[in-house]
N, C-alpha and C positions, 0 to 999 in steps of 0.2 A: 496537320495531323496532330491529334491530342496525344501527349506523352503519358503513359500509364504510370501508376505508382511503382510498379515493378521495374519499368524502364528507368525511372528516376533513381530507384534503389541501386540498380546495377551501375548507373553512371556515377553515383556517389562512391560505390565501392571501387570502381576503376580509378577514381581520383586518389584513392588511398594507396594505390600501388607505389612502392618506393622505387627509386632509381638504383642502378647498380652501385653508384658511389655511396649512396646512403647505407646499403647493406654492407659494403666494404668497411665503412666507418664503424658500424655497430660491431661487426666481427673483430675488427682491429682493436677497438676499445676494450673488449673482453678477452683479447688474446686467443680467440677460438679458431682463427684461420692460420695460425703460425705454421702448422705442419702440412698445409695444402699448397702445392705449387700454383703459381698464378695462372699457368696454362690450363689448369683444371678448375681453379676457383672461379674465374670470370664466366666460363661457359655454364658452370653449375648455378651461379647466381642468375644468369639470364634464363636458364631452364626453369628455375624455381618461380621466377616472376611470370614467365610465359604460362606455366601450369596454373598458377593462381588466376591469371587473366582468363584463361580458357574456362576455368570453373565458374567464374563470374558471368561470362557470356553464355555458356552452353548449359550449365546445370539448372534444373528446375528449382533447386534449393541452393542459392548462392552461399558462399562461405560467410561465417560470421566475422565480426571485427577482430576476434582473438587471433585469427590467422595472419593478421597484418602486423602483429607486435614484432619488435626487433628480435626478441628471443625466439619466437616461432620461426621467423624467416631464417635466422642464422642456423637454427637447428635443422631446418629443411635443406639448406645449402650444404651443411656438413654431411647429411645423409646421402645427398646426391653425389658429392665429391668422393665419399667413401666407396659408393658403388662403382664409380668410374675408375678408381685407383685399385680396386680389389683385383687380385690375380684371377685370370680366367681359368687357368689350369689348376684344379683344386683336388685335394685329397678326398676320396670317397670311401664309404664303407660298403664292401661287396657282400651283400646278404643273399645273393642269387643262387649260390651253390655252383656257379660256373667258374671253374678254377682259372683257366686261361681266358679271361673275359676280354674279348677284343675291344669292346667299347669302354672298358674301365682300365685299360693300360696293360693288358696281358699279364706277363709274369712279374711277380714281385722280386726285388733283389734282397739278398740276405744282408744282415748287419756287417758281416765280414767284407762283402763286396762293396757296400756303401762306404766303409772306412777307406778302402783303397781309392774309390771313385772321388771322395772328398779330397784326399791328399793330392792326387794327380791333377784334378781340375782346378785346385786353388794354388798350385805351385808350378814352377817350370819343371819339365820332365825331359827325358831322352827319347821323345817321340820319334824323331828321325835323326838320332845321333848315336853312332856306334861308340860306346864308351871305351871299348877295348882298343879299337883302331884309332880313335880320336878324329873321326871324320863322319860325313853324312852317312846315315844308315837307312834301313827300311822300316816303316811302321809295322809291317806284317811280322817282323821278327819277334814282336812282343807275344804273339800267340801261335805262330807257326809251329814252333817246337813242341809245345804242349798238345796242340791239336794232333800232330803226327804221333806223339807218344800215346795218347788216349785212344786213337782210332786205328792206328796201324797204317795210316796213309803215308806214302813217300813224301808228299808235299802238300802245302795248304796255303790258303789266303782267305781274306774276309772282305766283304763289301757291306753296304748299308742295310740290305734285307734280302730275303731269298728270291724275290721277284727280280731284283737287280742281279743276283748271282746267276739265275737262269738266263736272263737276257745277255749277260756278259759272256757266258759260256757258249751259248748258241751263236752269238756274233763272232766269237773267236774261232770256234771249231767248225761251223757249218754255214756261214753266210754265203748266199748264192747257191747253196746245195740243198738237196732234199734231206729232210729229217723224218724218219719213219716212226710213227707213234700209233699205238692201238687206239681205236675209237673209244673204247671204254675208259681211257685215261686222259681224255681231253678235259682236264679239270678247270672248273671256275671256282674261285673263292670270292669272299667279300671285297668290296672296293673295285669291282670291275676287272679283277685280274683273271685273265683267261689264257690258257696255254696257246691257242691259235693266234691270239692277238700279240702276245709277247714274241712268238716265233716270227710273225710278220714284221714286227719292229726290228728284230735282229737281222733281218735280211735272209733268214733261212726259209726254205719252202716246205710247208707241211705236206706230208704224205700219210694219209690215214690208212690203216689196215684193220682187217677183222670187222666184227660187228660190236655193238654196244656191250653185249653180254658175253661174247665168245671170240677169242683171238687165239690162233694156233701158230706154231713155228713155221708152218708152210706159208702163212700169210706174210710173214717177214721175208722169208726166202724168195717168194714170188715177186715181192715189191722192190727188192734190191736191184739197182741198175747202175749205169755209168754216172748218173748225177747224184747218187746217194752219198751223203757225207757223214751221217751220224744215225745211230739207233738210240732212241730216247725212251726211257721208262719213267712214268710219272706215278708216284705212290698216291692212291686215292685216299688221302688222309682225312678228308672231310665228308666222305660218303662211302657206301659199300654196295656193291652189286651182288645180290644173292639169288639163289635158285639155280636155273639151268645156265651155268657159267663155265668159262674156261679162260685161262690166262697163261701167258708164257712166263715162266719164272725168270728171275734175274740171271741165275747161272746158265740157263738155256739161251737167254738172249746174248750173254757174253760169248758163249760158244759160237753162235751165229756170227757175231761181230769178228771173232778171231778167224773164222773160216774165210771171211770176205775182206779181211784187213780194214775193218771199220771200227772207229771208237764207239764205246757204249757209255751213255750218260744216264744217271738216275737223279730225278728231282724227288727227294724224300719229303719235301714240305716240312712237316713237323718232325724233324729228325730227332732221334734220342740216342744217348750213349748208355742207357740203362735198359735191361730186359725187364719190362714191367710184369711179365708172367711170373717172375720170381716173387712178386709181391701180391699175387692173387688177382692181377688185372689181365685184360686181354693182351695177347701177344701182339707186339708192334715191331716191325723190322728195325733193327738197330743199324747205326752207321757202320759199326765194325763188321756186321754180317754182309752189308753191301760191298764193302771194300774186299772182304775175304772172298766174295764171289767173283772178283776180278774186274769189277766195273772200273772204267778209266777215269770218270769224274762223277762225284756225287755232291749234291747241294742240299742244304737244309737251313732252317731258321734258328736263330739264337734265342729268340724270346718266346718260344712256345714250350715244347716238352723239354728242351734243354734247360729252361728256367733262368736264362740270362737276359741281357739287353737286346734290343732289336739289332739284328745283324744277319747277313747272308754268308754262310760258311761254305767254302769250296775246297774239297779234298780230292786228291787223285795222284796220278803219275806225274813225276817232275817235268817231263817233256810238255805235257798238256798244261800244267799249272804255270810254267814259265811263259808259255804263249799267252795265257790268259792275263798274267801280270803285265805283259808288254802291251796289251791292248790299250789304246788311248782312252777308252771309256772308263778305265779303272779310276782315273782322276775324278771323273764326275760322280762315280758311285762309291768312292772310298768312305770309310768310317772315320769318325773323329776320335780325339784322344780320350774323351769321356767314355765312349762306347768300348774302346779298346781296354781301358782300365777295368770296366765292369766285366767285360767278357773274360779277360785274363784271370781275374779273381774268381769268377764263377768256375772256370775250367780247373783252377787249382783245387777246388773242393772235390772234383771228380777223381782225384788221385786216390781217394779213400771212399769207395761207393757208399758204405753205410753212413759216413759223414755227409756225403752229398745228399742222400735221401733225407737225412735229418735236418740239414742246415739250409738247403735250397727250398724256399717256400713252395714253389710249384710241385716239386717232388713230394714234399712233406704233406701237402694237402691232398694230392692224388692218392697217396698210400695211407692216409690217416685211418686208423681202425674205427669200425662202427662204434665200438664201445666208448672210444674217446669222444665221438660226436654225440652219442647219447648222453654222456655225462655233461657236456657243454650245453646241450639242449635243456636238460633238466634244471641246470643252474639258472639259465636265462628265463625259463618258465617261472621258476620260483621268484626271481627278481621282479618280473613283470606283474605277477599276481599280487605283489606287495605295493605296487604303485598306488598312491592315494587316489581315492575316488571310486574304486571298485567297479569301474566301467569296462575294463579290459576282459575279454574272454580269450584264453590262450589254450590251444590244443596242440598235442604232440602228434605229428603226422609222419608216416613212413613214405617219403618222397625221394626219388633219386637225384643225385647231383650229376653234373656233366663235366667232362674234361674241358671242352670249349676250345676256342682258337683254331677250329678246323682240324682238331685232333681226336683220335679214338671215337669215331662217330657211333660205333655200336656199343660203346661202354656205358652202362648205367652204374653209377657209384651209389650203393645203398647209403641212405642218410636218414637222420631223424630231424625233421624240420618243425618249426613252430608256425601254426596258423593263428594269426591275431586279428581280432575284430574289436570294435569299440562301440558301446551303446551310444546312440545319438549321432554317430558319424558313419557315412558311407565308406566302403573299403577304398573307393577312389580318393576320398578326402584324406584317409590315412596315408595312402601311398604318396599323395602330393605333399603332405606335411613332412614325411620322412625324406622326400627328395629335396625339400627346401631347408632341411635341418643343416646345421653347421657342426661337423661335416655332413654332407648329404648321405643318406642311407638308401642304397639301391636294392630293392627286393623285387618281388613279383606278386601278381594277383592270381589266385586259383580258388575256384568255388567260393567266391565272396569272402575270401580271407587274404590278409597280407602275409605272405610267406617269407620267413626268415630261415635260411639254411646255415647252420653253424659251421659247416665244413670250410667255408671261405672267410670266416670271421677270425680276426686276430685277437689275442688275449685281451688287450685293453679296450676292444670295441664292444664288449658286453656292457661296460659302464656307459658308453656313448649311446647305445640303443636304449638302455633303461632310462637315461635322462631324457632322451628324445620323446619317449612315450609319456613320461611324467610331465614334460613341458606341454605336450599336445593336450593332455587332459586338463592342465591348469588353465590354459587359455580359453577353452570352451569347445563349442561344437561348430566352429566355422566350417563352411564348405560341406554342410550336411547333405 
């Protein structure tokens, strides 16, 4: 078979491919591989050689000889090594307007909380040491006292998230027994968390009462039998049933439980210690109100409306909490010292509610006045309109923000957003550029515009967004 000139050219290029040792020598001579561990360097060299070989064999236009120079190969190896060593968990800019964004890390921690977190995580601490008695102590003591103080609960403990709290409580209080729940409260949230599935894992037996939209006290009364172990109320924090509806209030459910000698538990989901109606938002049941109603156990999340780290908080009567603490599952579900440090520092801020609303980022963003958002939007619009090139079109749009995190589903937070488009680029290309920026800027697309909601932007992030758009226009119209 006759070999074509193209085949001969490819064969010639393949012979130019250096070996791993040759690239190692080139990089070592220039001192350019000194900061790269060998465990990363060797695979990066091999990957660079393999990629070049593939281009020679597969591409219609094989690479030119400049790709084979020592400098070019060393530079390519360094880029590949940098990508391998880059941290996968990265800071992002949340321009979506979703305050408790589940995919972007939920609640932000305040500087005061971060200071305590840094101290405790970088030094030894009295995590499980009783300084007063000079012997082993309980890790829950760091937060139990303040949780009881803020909520009015007789006792408290914490685990790693609210799903774990629900599982642990059901396993302790009702394993092998029936737990009565309204059909309208069989909640499912993201990540395949479903009340019926958690109940099955706990060993409790689900007994549904009522209908999806209407449940009455008689439904609970008629369902109670010899096998009943617990009455459970689940707050529908991520959806709302409206129209022809009826539900049994927590005080009424507690009364039923008292009459029949049954404990009553409430899963608040996104529990809050602040009455948001005082700040012009939709009324959300508070933890204090649940406990005042006489509920035996209440659980809620630490990283949603509370504005702290991921945690599952369990409050209630001492008899029940002591049983829950003694459950062998607590070892598997317990929180670590960093979470405890962040949670305790967050709770400390709640001793002064105005301070908490100002200093806890989640509360501050939820209650941010529209006038403040309008001012931030106007400033960012002015900045973007000054970006060189004159290709950006920036509009101010009245679009609502969201609480997020499965919280306050009926709440629309009025906001003033920016709708940005660029001549010569599709809105999808703009979104991709922003997502690949360092740090990535996460927005959304509506009506062929890239939407930036200032509600969830932090002060220094206006500079980041301005630079990202300037860099985008400077590079050109890639991805049109």
